[in-house]
Biopython code that builds the backbone (N, CA, C, O; Angstrom):
import numpy as np
from Bio.PDB.StructureBuilder import StructureBuilder

atoms = [
    (1, "GLN", "N", (128.438, 178.534, 92.566)),
    (1, "GLN", "CA", (129.359, 177.572, 93.133)),
    (1, "GLN", "C", (130.498, 178.305, 93.821)),
    (1, "GLN", "O", (131.023, 179.297, 93.314)),
    (2, "VAL", "N", (130.863, 177.795, 94.982)),
    (2, "VAL", "CA", (132.010, 178.356, 95.711)),
    (2, "VAL", "C", (133.282, 178.025, 94.945)),
    (2, "VAL", "O", (133.447, 176.906, 94.460)),
    (3, "GLN", "N", (134.171, 178.990, 94.839)),
    (3, "GLN", "CA", (135.460, 178.771, 94.195)),
    (3, "GLN", "C", (136.548, 179.340, 95.097)),
    (3, "GLN", "O", (136.707, 180.556, 95.210)),
    (4, "LEU", "N", (137.281, 178.455, 95.728)),
    (4, "LEU", "CA", (138.315, 178.861, 96.676)),
    (4, "LEU", "C", (139.664, 178.904, 95.981)),
    (4, "LEU", "O", (140.055, 177.959, 95.295)),
    (5, "VAL", "N", (140.376, 180.017, 96.168)),
    (5, "VAL", "CA", (141.673, 180.205, 95.528)),
    (5, "VAL", "C", (142.701, 180.548, 96.595)),
    (5, "VAL", "O", (142.621, 181.598, 97.232)),
    (6, "GLU", "N", (143.663, 179.660, 96.784)),
    (6, "GLU", "CA", (144.715, 179.852, 97.768)),
    (6, "GLU", "C", (145.953, 180.447, 97.110)),
    (6, "GLU", "O", (146.227, 180.191, 95.937)),
    (7, "SER", "N", (146.696, 181.240, 97.869)),
    (7, "SER", "CA", (147.926, 181.830, 97.370)),
    (7, "SER", "C", (148.846, 182.156, 98.539)),
    (7, "SER", "O", (148.442, 182.102, 99.701)),
    (8, "GLY", "N", (150.088, 182.495, 98.210)),
    (8, "GLY", "CA", (151.026, 182.925, 99.228)),
    (8, "GLY", "C", (152.085, 181.917, 99.607)),
    (8, "GLY", "O", (152.982, 182.226, 100.391)),
    (9, "GLY", "N", (151.996, 180.725, 99.068)),
    (9, "GLY", "CA", (152.995, 179.709, 99.382)),
    (9, "GLY", "C", (154.340, 180.027, 98.759)),
    (9, "GLY", "O", (154.482, 180.980, 97.993)),
    (10, "GLY", "N", (155.321, 179.212, 99.104)),
    (10, "GLY", "CA", (156.648, 179.411, 98.558)),
    (10, "GLY", "C", (157.678, 178.600, 99.302)),
    (10, "GLY", "O", (157.349, 177.724, 100.101)),
    (11, "LEU", "N", (158.934, 178.908, 99.027)),
    (11, "LEU", "CA", (160.067, 178.240, 99.664)),
    (11, "LEU", "C", (160.645, 179.172, 100.721)),
    (11, "LEU", "O", (160.935, 180.334, 100.437)),
    (12, "VAL", "N", (160.811, 178.675, 101.916)),
    (12, "VAL", "CA", (161.329, 179.482, 103.009)),
    (12, "VAL", "C", (162.233, 178.618, 103.884)),
    (12, "VAL", "O", (162.049, 177.404, 103.972)),
    (13, "GLN", "N", (163.200, 179.247, 104.521)),
    (13, "GLN", "CA", (164.074, 178.520, 105.434)),
    (13, "GLN", "C", (163.383, 178.295, 106.766)),
    (13, "GLN", "O", (162.483, 179.043, 107.147)),
    (14, "ALA", "N", (163.807, 177.275, 107.456)),
    (14, "ALA", "CA", (163.276, 177.004, 108.789)),
    (14, "ALA", "C", (163.425, 178.253, 109.663)),
    (14, "ALA", "O", (164.454, 178.928, 109.644)),
    (15, "GLY", "N", (162.376, 178.535, 110.421)),
    (15, "GLY", "CA", (162.353, 179.729, 111.246)),
    (15, "GLY", "C", (161.715, 180.928, 110.576)),
    (15, "GLY", "O", (161.430, 181.935, 111.225)),
    (16, "GLY", "N", (161.494, 180.819, 109.288)),
    (16, "GLY", "CA", (160.901, 181.921, 108.531)),
    (16, "GLY", "C", (159.395, 181.975, 108.648)),
    (16, "GLY", "O", (158.784, 181.221, 109.405)),
    (17, "SER", "N", (158.803, 182.886, 107.878)),
    (17, "SER", "CA", (157.363, 183.112, 107.922)),
    (17, "SER", "C", (156.788, 183.166, 106.511)),
    (17, "SER", "O", (157.466, 183.517, 105.545)),
    (18, "LEU", "N", (155.524, 182.809, 106.434)),
    (18, "LEU", "CA", (154.756, 182.962, 105.204)),
    (18, "LEU", "C", (153.337, 183.370, 105.589)),
    (18, "LEU", "O", (152.862, 183.082, 106.688)),
    (19, "ARG", "N", (152.680, 184.047, 104.657)),
    (19, "ARG", "CA", (151.294, 184.478, 104.863)),
    (19, "ARG", "C", (150.461, 183.948, 103.705)),
    (19, "ARG", "O", (150.617, 184.371, 102.559)),
    (20, "LEU", "N", (149.579, 183.020, 104.025)),
    (20, "LEU", "CA", (148.711, 182.420, 103.017)),
    (20, "LEU", "C", (147.360, 183.129, 102.996)),
    (20, "LEU", "O", (146.841, 183.541, 104.033)),
    (21, "SER", "N", (146.811, 183.259, 101.807)),
    (21, "SER", "CA", (145.487, 183.850, 101.648)),
    (21, "SER", "C", (144.581, 182.901, 100.891)),
    (21, "SER", "O", (145.032, 182.128, 100.045)),
    (22, "CYS", "N", (143.303, 182.969, 101.206)),
    (22, "CYS", "CA", (142.296, 182.179, 100.504)),
    (22, "CYS", "C", (141.128, 183.101, 100.204)),
    (22, "CYS", "O", (140.548, 183.709, 101.103)),
    (23, "VAL", "N", (140.799, 183.192, 98.944)),
    (23, "VAL", "CA", (139.689, 184.035, 98.511)),
    (23, "VAL", "C", (138.599, 183.157, 97.909)),
    (23, "VAL", "O", (138.878, 182.268, 97.105)),
    (24, "ASN", "N", (137.368, 183.412, 98.302)),
    (24, "ASN", "CA", (136.238, 182.767, 97.653)),
    (24, "ASN", "C", (135.797, 183.661, 96.506)),
    (24, "ASN", "O", (135.163, 184.696, 96.708)),
    (25, "SER", "N", (136.145, 183.240, 95.306)),
    (25, "SER", "CA", (135.848, 184.060, 94.134)),
    (25, "SER", "C", (134.554, 183.627, 93.448)),
    (25, "SER", "O", (134.194, 184.147, 92.392)),
    (26, "GLY", "N", (133.869, 182.680, 94.056)),
    (26, "GLY", "CA", (132.628, 182.198, 93.463)),
    (26, "GLY", "C", (131.414, 182.730, 94.194)),
    (26, "GLY", "O", (131.369, 183.894, 94.591)),
    (27, "ARG", "N", (130.439, 181.869, 94.365)),
    (27, "ARG", "CA", (129.198, 182.254, 95.047)),
    (27, "ARG", "C", (129.485, 182.622, 96.492)),
    (27, "ARG", "O", (130.113, 181.857, 97.224)),
    (28, "THR", "N", (129.030, 183.775, 96.892)),
    (28, "THR", "CA", (129.279, 184.239, 98.260)),
    (28, "THR", "C", (128.415, 183.473, 99.241)),
    (28, "THR", "O", (127.208, 183.330, 99.047)),
    (29, "VAL", "N", (129.036, 182.987, 100.284)),
    (29, "VAL", "CA", (128.314, 182.339, 101.370)),
    (29, "VAL", "C", (128.663, 183.088, 102.651)),
    (29, "VAL", "O", (129.776, 183.596, 102.792)),
    (30, "SER", "N", (127.739, 183.158, 103.562)),
    (30, "SER", "CA", (127.990, 183.895, 104.793)),
    (30, "SER", "C", (127.497, 183.105, 106.000)),
    (30, "SER", "O", (126.615, 182.251, 105.905)),
    (31, "GLY", "N", (128.105, 183.429, 107.136)),
    (31, "GLY", "CA", (127.689, 182.793, 108.376)),
    (31, "GLY", "C", (128.409, 181.507, 108.709)),
    (31, "GLY", "O", (128.050, 180.840, 109.679)),
    (32, "TYR", "N", (129.424, 181.136, 107.928)),
    (32, "TYR", "CA", (130.091, 179.853, 108.129)),
    (32, "TYR", "C", (131.529, 180.016, 108.597)),
    (32, "TYR", "O", (132.197, 181.004, 108.290)),
    (33, "SER", "N", (131.981, 179.036, 109.335)),
    (33, "SER", "CA", (133.390, 178.987, 109.701)),
    (33, "SER", "C", (134.208, 178.601, 108.472)),
    (33, "SER", "O", (133.706, 177.983, 107.533)),
    (34, "MET", "N", (135.479, 178.984, 108.509)),
    (34, "MET", "CA", (136.410, 178.579, 107.452)),
    (34, "MET", "C", (137.667, 178.037, 108.091)),
    (34, "MET", "O", (137.994, 178.352, 109.235)),
    (35, "GLY", "N", (138.359, 177.223, 107.335)),
    (35, "GLY", "CA", (139.542, 176.606, 107.907)),
    (35, "GLY", "C", (140.626, 176.333, 106.888)),
    (35, "GLY", "O", (140.430, 176.455, 105.678)),
    (36, "TRP", "N", (141.768, 175.962, 107.418)),
    (36, "TRP", "CA", (142.913, 175.557, 106.605)),
    (36, "TRP", "C", (143.266, 174.105, 106.892)),
    (36, "TRP", "O", (143.172, 173.629, 108.024)),
    (37, "PHE", "N", (143.671, 173.426, 105.838)),
    (37, "PHE", "CA", (144.152, 172.058, 105.920)),
    (37, "PHE", "C", (145.482, 171.985, 105.175)),
    (37, "PHE", "O", (145.850, 172.907, 104.446)),
    (38, "ARG", "N", (146.191, 170.884, 105.367)),
    (38, "ARG", "CA", (147.414, 170.686, 104.599)),
    (38, "ARG", "C", (147.605, 169.204, 104.314)),
    (38, "ARG", "O", (147.126, 168.330, 105.038)),
    (39, "GLN", "N", (148.321, 168.965, 103.236)),
    (39, "GLN", "CA", (148.612, 167.577, 102.848)),
    (39, "GLN", "C", (150.065, 167.478, 102.423)),
    (39, "GLN", "O", (150.487, 168.085, 101.439)),
    (40, "ALA", "N", (150.810, 166.709, 103.175)),
    (40, "ALA", "CA", (152.210, 166.455, 102.853)),
    (40, "ALA", "C", (152.296, 165.238, 101.932)),
    (40, "ALA", "O", (151.379, 164.417, 101.899)),
    (41, "PRO", "N", (153.402, 165.121, 101.180)),
    (41, "PRO", "CA", (153.543, 163.984, 100.263)),
    (41, "PRO", "C", (153.402, 162.657, 100.998)),
    (41, "PRO", "O", (154.039, 162.437, 102.028)),
    (42, "GLY", "N", (152.570, 161.785, 100.465)),
    (42, "GLY", "CA", (152.399, 160.468, 101.037)),
    (42, "GLY", "C", (151.546, 160.424, 102.291)),
    (42, "GLY", "O", (151.412, 159.373, 102.916)),
    (43, "LYS", "N", (150.966, 161.567, 102.666)),
    (43, "LYS", "CA", (150.148, 161.614, 103.884)),
    (43, "LYS", "C", (148.741, 162.086, 103.564)),
    (43, "LYS", "O", (148.489, 162.668, 102.508)),
    (44, "GLU", "N", (147.840, 161.830, 104.482)),
    (44, "GLU", "CA", (146.477, 162.282, 104.313)),
    (44, "GLU", "C", (146.361, 163.774, 104.635)),
    (44, "GLU", "O", (147.184, 164.335, 105.359)),
    (45, "ARG", "N", (145.337, 164.391, 104.090)),
    (45, "ARG", "CA", (145.080, 165.785, 104.400)),
    (45, "ARG", "C", (144.735, 165.924, 105.883)),
    (45, "ARG", "O", (143.969, 165.129, 106.427)),
    (46, "GLU", "N", (145.307, 166.942, 106.531)),
    (46, "GLU", "CA", (145.070, 167.118, 107.953)),
    (46, "GLU", "C", (144.617, 168.532, 108.262)),
    (46, "GLU", "O", (144.943, 169.483, 107.551)),
    (47, "PHE", "N", (143.868, 168.642, 109.326)),
    (47, "PHE", "CA", (143.352, 169.922, 109.796)),
    (47, "PHE", "C", (144.484, 170.782, 110.354)),
    (47, "PHE", "O", (145.383, 170.281, 111.030)),
    (48, "VAL", "N", (144.428, 172.088, 110.063)),
    (48, "VAL", "CA", (145.428, 173.011, 110.591)),
    (48, "VAL", "C", (144.788, 174.042, 111.535)),
    (48, "VAL", "O", (145.228, 174.214, 112.672)),
    (49, "ALA", "N", (143.742, 174.722, 111.043)),
    (49, "ALA", "CA", (143.133, 175.782, 111.847)),
    (49, "ALA", "C", (141.734, 176.076, 111.334)),
    (49, "ALA", "O", (141.405, 175.805, 110.179)),
    (50, "ILE", "N", (140.908, 176.643, 112.229)),
    (50, "ILE", "CA", (139.542, 177.029, 111.878)),
    (50, "ILE", "C", (139.197, 178.338, 112.558)),
    (50, "ILE", "O", (139.671, 178.620, 113.659)),
    (51, "ILE", "N", (138.370, 179.137, 111.902)),
    (51, "ILE", "CA", (137.931, 180.407, 112.458)),
    (51, "ILE", "C", (136.429, 180.549, 112.228)),
    (51, "ILE", "O", (135.909, 180.219, 111.162)),
    (52, "SER", "N", (135.757, 181.043, 113.248)),
    (52, "SER", "CA", (134.314, 181.236, 113.147)),
    (52, "SER", "C", (133.987, 182.404, 112.227)),
    (52, "SER", "O", (134.873, 183.170, 111.846)),
    (53, "TRP", "N", (132.730, 182.536, 111.877)),
    (53, "TRP", "CA", (132.294, 183.614, 111.001)),
    (53, "TRP", "C", (132.640, 184.983, 111.591)),
    (53, "TRP", "O", (133.101, 185.871, 110.873)),
    (54, "SER", "N", (132.422, 185.152, 112.876)),
    (54, "SER", "CA", (132.702, 186.432, 113.517)),
    (54, "SER", "C", (134.182, 186.671, 113.729)),
    (54, "SER", "O", (134.618, 187.805, 113.929)),
    (55, "GLY", "N", (134.953, 185.593, 113.683)),
    (55, "GLY", "CA", (136.380, 185.722, 113.947)),
    (55, "GLY", "C", (136.726, 185.626, 115.422)),
    (55, "GLY", "O", (137.897, 185.671, 115.800)),
    (56, "ASP", "N", (135.700, 185.492, 116.252)),
    (56, "ASP", "CA", (135.939, 185.483, 117.696)),
    (56, "ASP", "C", (136.487, 184.154, 118.189)),
    (56, "ASP", "O", (137.154, 184.101, 119.222)),
    (57, "ASN", "N", (136.214, 183.093, 117.466)),
    (57, "ASN", "CA", (136.631, 181.768, 117.904)),
    (57, "ASN", "C", (137.569, 181.142, 116.890)),
    (57, "ASN", "O", (137.284, 181.106, 115.693)),
    (58, "THR", "N", (138.686, 180.653, 117.386)),
    (58, "THR", "CA", (139.660, 179.969, 116.548)),
    (58, "THR", "C", (140.113, 178.690, 117.245)),
    (58, "THR", "O", (140.015, 178.550, 118.464)),
    (59, "LYS", "N", (140.606, 177.777, 116.439)),
    (59, "LYS", "CA", (141.137, 176.524, 116.978)),
    (59, "LYS", "C", (142.268, 176.078, 116.069)),
    (59, "LYS", "O", (142.216, 176.257, 114.852)),
    (60, "TYR", "N", (143.299, 175.489, 116.685)),
    (60, "TYR", "CA", (144.471, 175.088, 115.926)),
    (60, "TYR", "C", (144.856, 173.645, 116.220)),
    (60, "TYR", "O", (144.582, 173.119, 117.299)),
    (61, "ALA", "N", (145.488, 173.024, 115.250)),
    (61, "ALA", "CA", (146.102, 171.728, 115.499)),
    (61, "ALA", "C", (147.237, 171.933, 116.488)),
    (61, "ALA", "O", (147.880, 172.983, 116.492)),
    (62, "ASP", "N", (147.479, 170.952, 117.312)),
    (62, "ASP", "CA", (148.544, 171.076, 118.315)),
    (62, "ASP", "C", (149.902, 171.359, 117.674)),
    (62, "ASP", "O", (150.743, 172.047, 118.252)),
    (63, "SER", "N", (150.100, 170.826, 116.491)),
    (63, "SER", "CA", (151.399, 170.950, 115.837)),
    (63, "SER", "C", (151.713, 172.381, 115.388)),
    (63, "SER", "O", (152.874, 172.706, 115.136)),
    (64, "VAL", "N", (150.695, 173.235, 115.287)),
    (64, "VAL", "CA", (150.932, 174.611, 114.820)),
    (64, "VAL", "C", (150.565, 175.649, 115.875)),
    (64, "VAL", "O", (150.789, 176.843, 115.674)),
    (65, "LYS", "N", (150.016, 175.215, 116.969)),
    (65, "LYS", "CA", (149.564, 176.137, 118.008)),
    (65, "LYS", "C", (150.728, 177.004, 118.499)),
    (65, "LYS", "O", (151.813, 176.501, 118.791)),
    (66, "GLY", "N", (150.485, 178.300, 118.582)),
    (66, "GLY", "CA", (151.511, 179.230, 119.028)),
    (66, "GLY", "C", (152.401, 179.743, 117.910)),
    (66, "GLY", "O", (153.163, 180.689, 118.108)),
    (67, "ARG", "N", (152.312, 179.123, 116.724)),
    (67, "ARG", "CA", (153.136, 179.553, 115.595)),
    (67, "ARG", "C", (152.296, 180.110, 114.453)),
    (67, "ARG", "O", (152.736, 181.013, 113.741)),
    (68, "PHE", "N", (151.093, 179.580, 114.274)),
    (68, "PHE", "CA", (150.211, 180.000, 113.183)),
    (68, "PHE", "C", (149.077, 180.833, 113.751)),
    (68, "PHE", "O", (148.672, 180.655, 114.899)),
    (69, "ASN", "N", (148.567, 181.749, 112.929)),
    (69, "ASN", "CA", (147.415, 182.559, 113.310)),
    (69, "ASN", "C", (146.457, 182.666, 112.129)),
    (69, "ASN", "O", (146.858, 183.027, 111.022)),
    (70, "ILE", "N", (145.188, 182.349, 112.376)),
    (70, "ILE", "CA", (144.171, 182.434, 111.331)),
    (70, "ILE", "C", (143.320, 183.674, 111.559)),
    (70, "ILE", "O", (142.978, 184.006, 112.694)),
    (71, "SER", "N", (142.986, 184.348, 110.478)),
    (71, "SER", "CA", (142.128, 185.524, 110.554)),
    (71, "SER", "C", (141.269, 185.586, 109.289)),
    (71, "SER", "O", (141.506, 184.847, 108.333)),
    (72, "ARG", "N", (140.283, 186.463, 109.292)),
    (72, "ARG", "CA", (139.420, 186.566, 108.119)),
    (72, "ARG", "C", (138.922, 187.984, 107.933)),
    (72, "ARG", "O", (138.847, 188.771, 108.876)),
    (73, "ASP", "N", (138.583, 188.289, 106.687)),
    (73, "ASP", "CA", (137.972, 189.569, 106.333)),
    (73, "ASP", "C", (136.732, 189.236, 105.517)),
    (73, "ASP", "O", (136.829, 188.973, 104.319)),
    (74, "ASN", "N", (135.590, 189.246, 106.144)),
    (74, "ASN", "CA", (134.363, 188.818, 105.476)),
    (74, "ASN", "C", (133.973, 189.742, 104.326)),
    (74, "ASN", "O", (133.372, 189.302, 103.346)),
    (75, "ALA", "N", (134.309, 191.003, 104.446)),
    (75, "ALA", "CA", (133.989, 191.942, 103.373)),
    (75, "ALA", "C", (134.750, 191.597, 102.094)),
    (75, "ALA", "O", (134.293, 191.896, 100.991)),
    (76, "LYS", "N", (135.896, 190.976, 102.252)),
    (76, "LYS", "CA", (136.718, 190.599, 101.095)),
    (76, "LYS", "C", (136.655, 189.104, 100.802)),
    (76, "LYS", "O", (137.379, 188.605, 99.940)),
    (77, "ASN", "N", (135.789, 188.390, 101.519)),
    (77, "ASN", "CA", (135.656, 186.931, 101.323)),
    (77, "ASN", "C", (137.002, 186.239, 101.421)),
    (77, "ASN", "O", (137.305, 185.344, 100.631)),
    (78, "THR", "N", (137.807, 186.648, 102.383)),
    (78, "THR", "CA", (139.189, 186.175, 102.494)),
    (78, "THR", "C", (139.464, 185.619, 103.878)),
    (78, "THR", "O", (138.993, 186.151, 104.883)),
    (79, "VAL", "N", (140.228, 184.546, 103.916)),
    (79, "VAL", "CA", (140.760, 184.022, 105.169)),
    (79, "VAL", "C", (142.272, 183.911, 105.011)),
    (79, "VAL", "O", (142.771, 183.501, 103.963)),
    (80, "VAL", "N", (142.986, 184.278, 106.054)),
    (80, "VAL", "CA", (144.449, 184.354, 106.016)),
    (80, "VAL", "C", (145.043, 183.431, 107.065)),
    (80, "VAL", "O", (144.511, 183.291, 108.166)),
    (81, "LEU", "N", (146.148, 182.807, 106.709)),
    (81, "LEU", "CA", (146.902, 181.992, 107.664)),
    (81, "LEU", "C", (148.318, 182.561, 107.746)),
    (81, "LEU", "O", (149.110, 182.422, 106.814)),
    (82, "GLN", "N", (148.619, 183.194, 108.857)),
    (82, "GLN", "CA", (149.971, 183.705, 109.097)),
    (82, "GLN", "C", (150.776, 182.599, 109.761)),
    (82, "GLN", "O", (150.409, 182.109, 110.829)),
    (83, "MET", "N", (151.869, 182.211, 109.129)),
    (83, "MET", "CA", (152.666, 181.101, 109.609)),
    (83, "MET", "C", (154.045, 181.619, 110.008)),
    (83, "MET", "O", (154.780, 182.151, 109.177)),
    (84, "ASN", "N", (154.383, 181.463, 111.257)),
    (84, "ASN", "CA", (155.674, 181.902, 111.783)),
    (84, "ASN", "C", (156.460, 180.716, 112.319)),
    (84, "ASN", "O", (155.902, 179.645, 112.559)),
    (85, "SER", "N", (157.747, 180.915, 112.502)),
    (85, "SER", "CA", (158.615, 179.875, 113.054)),
    (85, "SER", "C", (158.424, 178.558, 112.309)),
    (85, "SER", "O", (158.255, 177.503, 112.921)),
    (86, "LEU", "N", (158.452, 178.635, 111.013)),
    (86, "LEU", "CA", (158.178, 177.458, 110.194)),
    (86, "LEU", "C", (159.238, 176.386, 110.382)),
    (86, "LEU", "O", (160.412, 176.671, 110.614)),
    (87, "LYS", "N", (158.783, 175.141, 110.273)),
    (87, "LYS", "CA", (159.631, 173.966, 110.430)),
    (87, "LYS", "C", (159.565, 173.134, 109.162)),
    (87, "LYS", "O", (158.590, 173.225, 108.416)),
    (88, "PRO", "N", (160.578, 172.329, 108.906)),
    (88, "PRO", "CA", (160.526, 171.462, 107.710)),
    (88, "PRO", "C", (159.274, 170.587, 107.675)),
    (88, "PRO", "O", (158.755, 170.296, 106.598)),
    (89, "GLU", "N", (158.795, 170.175, 108.821)),
    (89, "GLU", "CA", (157.597, 169.336, 108.856)),
    (89, "GLU", "C", (156.320, 170.089, 108.510)),
    (89, "GLU", "O", (155.256, 169.477, 108.414)),
    (90, "ASP", "N", (156.402, 171.391, 108.323)),
    (90, "ASP", "CA", (155.249, 172.161, 107.845)),
    (90, "ASP", "C", (155.132, 172.109, 106.326)),
    (90, "ASP", "O", (154.163, 172.612, 105.758)),
    (91, "THR", "N", (156.104, 171.510, 105.678)),
    (91, "THR", "CA", (156.074, 171.390, 104.226)),
    (91, "THR", "C", (154.856, 170.590, 103.782)),
    (91, "THR", "O", (154.650, 169.457, 104.220)),
    (92, "ALA", "N", (154.053, 171.191, 102.908)),
    (92, "ALA", "CA", (152.813, 170.558, 102.455)),
    (92, "ALA", "C", (152.127, 171.486, 101.459)),
    (92, "ALA", "O", (152.528, 172.633, 101.263)),
    (93, "VAL", "N", (151.087, 170.955, 100.841)),
    (93, "VAL", "CA", (150.169, 171.797, 100.078)),
    (93, "VAL", "C", (149.066, 172.218, 101.030)),
    (93, "VAL", "O", (148.461, 171.378, 101.697)),
    (94, "TYR", "N", (148.805, 173.506, 101.095)),
    (94, "TYR", "CA", (147.815, 174.057, 102.020)),
    (94, "TYR", "C", (146.533, 174.417, 101.272)),
    (94, "TYR", "O", (146.562, 175.016, 100.196)),
    (95, "TYR", "N", (145.411, 174.034, 101.875)),
    (95, "TYR", "CA", (144.095, 174.253, 101.288)),
    (95, "TYR", "C", (143.191, 174.956, 102.302)),
    (95, "TYR", "O", (143.361, 174.814, 103.513)),
    (96, "CYS", "N", (142.237, 175.708, 101.783)),
    (96, "CYS", "CA", (141.206, 176.261, 102.658)),
    (96, "CYS", "C", (139.864, 175.640, 102.288)),
    (96, "CYS", "O", (139.699, 175.072, 101.209)),
    (97, "ASN", "N", (138.926, 175.761, 103.195)),
    (97, "ASN", "CA", (137.591, 175.234, 102.944)),
    (97, "ASN", "C", (136.594, 175.915, 103.864)),
    (97, "ASN", "O", (136.965, 176.627, 104.797)),
    (98, "ILE", "N", (135.335, 175.683, 103.582)),
    (98, "ILE", "CA", (134.229, 176.250, 104.345)),
    (98, "ILE", "C", (133.548, 175.126, 105.115)),
    (98, "ILE", "O", (133.342, 174.033, 104.588)),
    (99, "GLN", "N", (133.202, 175.408, 106.362)),
    (99, "GLN", "CA", (132.521, 174.411, 107.168)),
    (99, "GLN", "C", (131.031, 174.718, 107.222)),
    (99, "GLN", "O", (130.614, 175.758, 107.733)),
    (100, "TYR", "N", (130.247, 173.810, 106.693)),
    (100, "TYR", "CA", (128.795, 173.943, 106.690)),
    (100, "TYR", "C", (128.246, 173.089, 107.830)),
    (100, "TYR", "O", (128.110, 171.874, 107.683)),
    (101, "GLY", "N", (127.939, 173.696, 108.934)),
    (101, "GLY", "CA", (127.514, 172.936, 110.094)),
    (101, "GLY", "C", (128.688, 172.159, 110.643)),
    (101, "GLY", "O", (129.642, 172.751, 111.147)),
    (102, "THR", "N", (128.633, 170.854, 110.554)),
    (102, "THR", "CA", (129.733, 170.021, 111.033)),
    (102, "THR", "C", (130.506, 169.388, 109.889)),
    (102, "THR", "O", (131.415, 168.591, 110.122)),
    (103, "ARG", "N", (130.161, 169.730, 108.669)),
    (103, "ARG", "CA", (130.794, 169.110, 107.514)),
    (103, "ARG", "C", (131.552, 170.135, 106.685)),
    (103, "ARG", "O", (131.108, 171.270, 106.516)),
    (104, "TRP", "N", (132.698, 169.717, 106.172)),
    (104, "TRP", "CA", (133.479, 170.574, 105.291)),
    (104, "TRP", "C", (132.952, 170.451, 103.864)),
    (104, "TRP", "O", (132.448, 169.405, 103.453)),
    (105, "GLY", "N", (133.083, 171.549, 103.122)),
    (105, "GLY", "CA", (132.580, 171.583, 101.766)),
    (105, "GLY", "C", (133.327, 170.655, 100.824)),
    (105, "GLY", "O", (134.445, 170.223, 101.106)),
    (106, "ARG", "N", (132.695, 170.360, 99.711)),
    (106, "ARG", "CA", (133.311, 169.510, 98.688)),
    (106, "ARG", "C", (134.182, 170.327, 97.737)),
    (106, "ARG", "O", (134.937, 169.762, 96.945)),
    (107, "ASP", "N", (134.080, 171.654, 97.812)),
    (107, "ASP", "CA", (134.760, 172.514, 96.838)),
    (107, "ASP", "C", (136.145, 172.913, 97.333)),
    (107, "ASP", "O", (136.316, 173.983, 97.918)),
    (108, "TRP", "N", (137.119, 172.063, 97.102)),
    (108, "TRP", "CA", (138.501, 172.370, 97.467)),
    (108, "TRP", "C", (139.148, 173.172, 96.351)),
    (108, "TRP", "O", (138.843, 172.974, 95.175)),
    (109, "GLY", "N", (140.043, 174.080, 96.727)),
    (109, "GLY", "CA", (140.807, 174.827, 95.734)),
    (109, "GLY", "C", (141.995, 174.012, 95.270)),
    (109, "GLY", "O", (142.111, 172.827, 95.582)),
    (110, "GLN", "N", (142.873, 174.654, 94.525)),
    (110, "GLN", "CA", (144.061, 173.951, 93.988)),
    (110, "GLN", "C", (145.169, 173.861, 95.025)),
    (110, "GLN", "O", (146.125, 173.104, 94.858)),
    (111, "GLY", "N", (145.037, 174.631, 96.089)),
    (111, "GLY", "CA", (146.054, 174.617, 97.135)),
    (111, "GLY", "C", (147.249, 175.497, 96.795)),
    (111, "GLY", "O", (147.406, 175.955, 95.663)),
    (112, "THR", "N", (148.078, 175.719, 97.792)),
    (112, "THR", "CA", (149.319, 176.468, 97.593)),
    (112, "THR", "C", (150.445, 175.732, 98.294)),
    (112, "THR", "O", (150.314, 175.333, 99.451)),
    (113, "GLN", "N", (151.557, 175.555, 97.585)),
    (113, "GLN", "CA", (152.671, 174.745, 98.090)),
    (113, "GLN", "C", (153.527, 175.558, 99.058)),
    (113, "GLN", "O", (153.943, 176.678, 98.759)),
    (114, "VAL", "N", (153.775, 174.979, 100.202)),
    (114, "VAL", "CA", (154.701, 175.545, 101.186)),
    (114, "VAL", "C", (155.839, 174.559, 101.372)),
    (114, "VAL", "O", (155.619, 173.389, 101.683)),
    (115, "THR", "N", (157.056, 175.043, 101.179)),
    (115, "THR", "CA", (158.235, 174.205, 101.350)),
    (115, "THR", "C", (159.182, 174.896, 102.315)),
    (115, "THR", "O", (159.595, 176.033, 102.090)),
    (116, "VAL", "N", (159.521, 174.201, 103.385)),
    (116, "VAL", "CA", (160.408, 174.743, 104.411)),
    (116, "VAL", "C", (161.696, 173.940, 104.389)),
    (116, "VAL", "O", (161.690, 172.730, 104.615)),
    (117, "SER", "N", (162.789, 174.614, 104.118)),
    (117, "SER", "CA", (164.083, 173.947, 104.059)),
    (117, "SER", "C", (164.791, 174.030, 105.407)),
    (117, "SER", "O", (164.623, 174.991, 106.158)),
    (118, "SER", "N", (165.568, 173.024, 105.689)),
    (118, "SER", "CA", (166.267, 172.979, 106.988)),
    (118, "SER", "C", (167.632, 173.651, 106.911)),
    (118, "SER", "O", (168.352, 173.703, 107.908)),
]
sb = StructureBuilder()
sb.init_structure("model")
sb.init_model(0)
sb.init_chain("A")
sb.init_seg("    ")
for serial, (resi, resn, name, xyz) in enumerate(atoms, 1):
    if name == "N":
        sb.init_residue(resn, " ", resi, " ")
    sb.init_atom(name, np.array(xyz, "f"), 0.0, 1.0, " ", f" {name:<3s}", serial, name[0])
structure = sb.get_structure()
């Protein structure tokens, strides 16, 4: 079973940066895209970014484009989200997941809390 573990969240002032990591500590899967999502209080979970298996293709939500960067290290089963120029509206719990074809996996991790103060 895939086991995704997110880390790196915390409290930061607006304009600051954080680096989130997601490690698959369970069954290794290969050849799939991975992505980040976030869920703010009282809101639905939303897509943030996705990266292909090779790392050559990435896509971002408009709200984070130009500020966030997604990368991966397949040898370490890790995907990273570098977040710069953070805004209070980026406050949320951040999750990673694996995309199997056109569908996201059912195995969500516990997430990591990001809080941006104004």
